[in-house]
Structure formats: structure tokens, C-alpha cells
C-alpha positions as CSV (number, residue, x, y, z in Angstrom):
1,M,57.2,-125.0,101.6
2,S,57.2,-121.8,103.8
3,E,55.4,-118.6,103.0
4,A,58.8,-116.8,102.5
5,T,59.9,-119.3,99.9
6,E,56.5,-119.2,98.1
7,T,56.7,-115.4,98.1
8,Y,60.3,-115.5,96.7
9,L,59.3,-118.0,94.0
10,W,56.3,-115.9,93.0
11,V,58.5,-112.7,92.8
12,V,61.3,-114.3,90.8
13,T,59.0,-115.9,88.3
14,H,56.9,-112.8,87.7
15,P,57.7,-111.2,84.4
16,M,57.5,-107.7,85.8
17,L,60.6,-108.4,88.0
18,W,62.7,-109.2,84.9
19,I,61.4,-106.1,83.1
20,F,62.2,-104.0,86.1
21,L,65.7,-105.4,86.5
22,G,66.4,-105.1,82.8
23,L,65.3,-101.5,82.7
24,T,67.3,-100.7,85.8
25,A,70.4,-102.3,84.5
26,L,70.0,-100.5,81.2
27,F,69.6,-97.2,83.0
28,F,72.8,-97.6,84.9
29,V,74.7,-98.8,81.9
30,V,73.5,-95.8,79.9
31,Q,74.5,-93.5,82.7
32,W,77.9,-95.2,82.9
33,L,78.4,-94.9,79.1
34,V,77.5,-91.2,79.2
35,S,79.9,-90.5,82.0
36,L,82.7,-92.3,80.1
37,E,81.9,-90.2,77.0
38,I,82.1,-87.0,79.1
39,D,85.2,-87.8,81.0
40,S,87.2,-89.4,78.2
41,P,87.6,-88.6,74.5
42,T,87.2,-92.3,73.7
43,T,83.8,-93.5,72.6
44,P,81.6,-95.8,74.8
45,D,81.9,-98.6,72.2
46,K,85.6,-98.5,72.5
47,R,85.4,-98.7,76.3
48,I,83.1,-101.7,76.0
49,Q,85.4,-103.3,73.5
50,E,88.4,-102.8,75.8
51,F,86.5,-104.4,78.7
52,A,85.5,-107.3,76.5
53,E,89.1,-107.8,75.4
54,G,90.2,-107.8,79.0
55,L,87.8,-110.8,79.5
56,G,89.1,-112.5,76.3
57,M,85.9,-111.7,74.4
58,G,87.1,-109.0,72.1
59,R,85.8,-110.7,69.0
60,L,82.2,-110.2,70.1
61,H,80.3,-107.2,68.9
62,P,80.0,-104.6,71.8
63,V,76.2,-104.7,71.7
64,L,76.1,-108.5,71.9
65,F,78.7,-108.5,74.7
66,L,76.6,-105.9,76.6
67,I,73.5,-108.0,76.3
68,L,75.3,-111.2,77.5
69,A,76.8,-109.3,80.4
70,L,73.5,-107.9,81.5
71,T,71.8,-111.3,81.2
72,W,74.6,-112.9,83.3
73,G,74.3,-110.1,85.9
74,I,70.6,-110.4,86.2
75,V,70.7,-114.2,86.6
76,A,73.6,-114.0,89.1
77,V,71.9,-111.4,91.2
78,T,68.6,-113.3,91.2
79,L,70.3,-116.5,92.3
80,F,72.3,-114.7,94.9
81,V,69.3,-113.1,96.5
82,G,67.4,-116.4,96.3
83,L,70.2,-118.2,98.1
84,Y,70.3,-115.7,101.0
85,M,66.5,-115.8,101.3
86,L,66.6,-119.6,101.4
87,L,69.4,-119.6,104.0
88,W,67.4,-117.1,106.1
89,D,64.3,-119.4,105.8
90,I,66.2,-122.5,106.9
91,I,68.1,-120.9,109.8
92,F,65.3,-119.0,111.4
93,H,62.5,-121.5,110.6
94,K,61.2,-123.3,113.6
95,P,62.3,-126.9,114.1
96,P,60.3,-129.3,111.9
97,E,57.6,-131.2,113.7
98,G,55.8,-134.0,112.0
99,K,56.6,-136.1,109.0
100,E,55.3,-133.5,106.5
101,E,57.4,-130.6,107.9
102,V,60.5,-132.8,108.0
103,W,60.1,-133.6,104.3
104,T,59.6,-129.9,103.6
105,W,62.8,-129.1,105.6
106,R,64.7,-131.8,103.6
107,F,63.3,-130.3,100.3
108,A,64.5,-126.9,101.4
109,L,68.0,-128.4,102.0
110,A,67.9,-129.9,98.5
111,Q,66.9,-126.6,97.1
112,L,69.8,-124.9,98.9
113,A,72.3,-127.4,97.5
114,A,71.0,-127.1,94.0
115,L,70.8,-123.3,94.2
116,T,74.4,-123.1,95.5
117,T,75.6,-125.3,92.7
118,V,73.8,-123.3,90.0
119,L,75.1,-120.0,91.5
120,G,78.6,-121.3,91.5
121,A,78.4,-122.4,87.9
122,V,77.0,-119.0,86.9
123,I,79.7,-117.1,88.7
124,A,82.4,-119.4,87.3
125,L,81.0,-119.1,83.7
126,P,83.0,-116.0,82.7
127,I,86.2,-117.4,84.2
128,T,85.7,-120.7,82.4
129,I,85.1,-118.9,79.1
130,N,88.1,-116.7,79.6
131,R,90.2,-119.8,80.4
132,L,89.0,-121.6,77.3
133,I,89.8,-118.5,75.2
134,L,93.3,-118.2,76.7
135,T,93.9,-121.9,76.1
136,R,92.8,-121.5,72.4
137,R,95.2,-118.6,72.0
138,Q,98.0,-120.6,73.5
139,T,97.2,-123.4,71.1
140,D,97.2,-121.0,68.1
141,T,100.5,-119.6,69.2
142,A,102.1,-123.0,69.5
143,E,100.8,-124.0,66.1
144,E,102.1,-120.7,64.6
145,T,105.5,-121.2,66.2
146,L,105.7,-124.8,64.9
147,F,104.8,-123.6,61.4
148,N,107.4,-120.9,61.5
149,E,110.0,-123.4,62.7
150,K,109.2,-125.6,59.7
151,I,109.7,-122.7,57.3
152,N,112.9,-121.7,59.0
153,S,114.2,-125.2,58.7
154,A,113.3,-125.5,55.0
155,T,114.8,-122.1,54.3
156,T,118.0,-123.0,56.0
157,D,118.2,-126.2,53.9
158,L,118.0,-124.0,50.7
159,A,121.6,-123.1,51.3
160,A,122.8,-126.7,52.1
161,R,126.2,-127.6,51.0
162,R,128.3,-130.8,51.4
163,Q,131.9,-131.6,51.6
164,V,133.4,-133.6,48.7
165,T,136.8,-135.3,48.7
166,T,138.6,-135.8,45.4
167,I,141.8,-137.9,44.9
168,I,144.1,-136.6,42.2
169,G,147.2,-138.3,40.7
170,E,148.8,-141.5,41.5
171,E,151.5,-142.8,43.9
172,P,153.7,-141.2,44.9
173,D,152.3,-137.9,43.8
174,L,148.8,-138.7,45.2
175,Q,146.8,-135.6,46.3
176,V,143.6,-135.4,48.2
177,L,141.5,-132.3,47.6
178,T,138.5,-131.3,49.8
179,E,136.0,-128.8,48.6
180,W,132.4,-127.8,49.2
181,E,129.6,-128.0,46.7
182,D,125.8,-127.4,46.7
183,D,123.8,-130.3,48.1
184,I,121.2,-130.6,45.4
185,L,119.1,-133.3,47.1
186,V,118.8,-131.4,50.4
187,R,117.9,-128.2,48.5
188,A,115.3,-130.0,46.4
189,A,113.8,-131.5,49.5
190,A,113.6,-128.1,51.1
191,I,111.7,-126.6,48.1
192,D,109.3,-129.6,48.2
193,R,108.7,-128.9,51.9
194,L,108.0,-125.3,51.3
195,E,105.5,-126.2,48.6
196,G,103.8,-128.5,51.1
197,L,103.7,-125.7,53.7
198,A,102.1,-123.4,51.1
199,E,99.4,-126.0,50.4
200,E,98.9,-126.5,54.1
201,R,98.3,-122.8,54.7
202,E,97.2,-120.9,51.6
203,A,97.4,-117.6,53.5
204,E,101.2,-118.1,53.8
205,A,101.7,-119.0,50.1
206,E,102.6,-115.5,49.1
207,R,105.2,-115.3,51.9
208,I,106.8,-118.6,50.8
209,M,106.7,-117.5,47.1
210,R,108.7,-114.3,48.0
211,T,111.3,-116.4,49.8
212,L,111.7,-118.8,46.8
213,A,111.8,-115.8,44.4
214,L,114.6,-114.2,46.5
215,Y,116.4,-117.6,46.5
216,V,116.3,-118.0,42.8
217,R,117.3,-114.4,42.2
218,E,120.4,-114.7,44.4
219,L,121.3,-118.0,43.0
220,S,121.2,-116.7,39.5
221,R,124.0,-114.3,40.3
222,D,126.4,-117.2,40.9
223,Y,124.9,-119.3,38.1
224,P,123.8,-117.0,35.3
225,P,121.5,-118.5,32.7
226,E,123.2,-120.0,29.6
227,E,122.1,-119.3,26.1
228,M,120.4,-122.1,24.3
229,P,122.4,-123.4,21.4
230,E,121.0,-122.7,18.0
231,K,119.5,-125.5,16.0
232,G,121.8,-127.3,13.7
233,S,125.0,-126.1,15.4
């Protein structure tokens, strides 16, 4: 291992480096937030929240999002600097001579491959998280659309009617009458489906209850309630 690599490893593993980077990043973030507060009537928390929502992480608390963003930035910068130092060491290092130097050179190449892979994963982490969040949102939207379609189908069946043909009279005065009447079986099945949907999603139970209440109220206009006969009559 060359002196440059040893120096780099000593620097990146020293706790003072991380403290310095963290304080520096915190200083610039505070300056940025202060400038936002001066230039815009919106609060810094709102700006951070808007930035988090743009990345699909709006549900996180602004402070937690800021800590995660700073941690990701420090790790990414450290790996990025280390990659360039390792490339510099490999390119401008004298050709290996001897078995020990060859193995050192091979180890440096393995370090380069591993560091490149880790850096790529760190850079792709926000994109991957954002993609997963978008996929989750699409899934939720598809489930919500399917649920609404079930409700719409059941609501439509609440007004189901069927065509009934009745034959009146005898030959030669035979008459065929066609009329429409309520399809009780289909309507009962629709009410049963709405009940099942209410049990499936308790949050939508009130919505379904309002629909059924409106259905009963409108139906009672065409079919008013009948008085119960008195006992003994």
C-alpha cells in the first residue's frame, strides 16, 4: 500500500474529519436557511418540506430529512474524494516491480472496483428510494381506483330493473304485455357487496352508509311505509 493511500485512509478514519465536515455542512445549511428566511416569507421548515416532497420523502420530519441528507452528502463526498485519490495513485504510481508490489497493485485495483461500486450505490440510493415511493403511490392509486370501481358497480346495481313479459287473455284475444320492475335479487346483492366493502375499509363505512341512506330515502318516496294492522282486526 502506497504512502498516499495510507495517508488517505488515516484521514478518512480520523474522527476529527467527520466532526469538521459535519460542522462545515451544518454551517452552510444554516446560512442557506437564513438566506431563505430573508428572501422569502416562507419558513425554512417549509422549504425543507417542499424539497423533501420533491424527492418523494414528504412524510419524514424536516429535521430527520436534513440529518439523513447531511449524512448521505458526507458519505458521498468522502467516497468521491477517495476514488479520485485512488485513481491518482494507480495512474501515476511507478510500474510494479517484484511479487510484493504486483500484489499491492492488484489490491489497489480491487479497492478501486469496490470503491466505485459503493460510490455508485450511495449516489443511486436517493433515486432508488424515490422510485420505490413512486411505485408505492402508483400501487395505492390503483387500489383506490379499483375500490371506487367496486363501489360504483354496486351503487349502479341498486337501481337494477328487469323486463317482465305477461300474457293476458286467451285466444283469439291474447295480449302480451311487457313492463319493467325492480330486480330485487340484484339490488340485494348490491347491498351485500356494499356491506362487504365497508368491512374491507372501515374508513369508507361512513361514505357507504350515506349512499345507502340516500337510497332508502329516495326509495321510500315511491314506496311509502304502510301502517301496521291493529291486533284483532
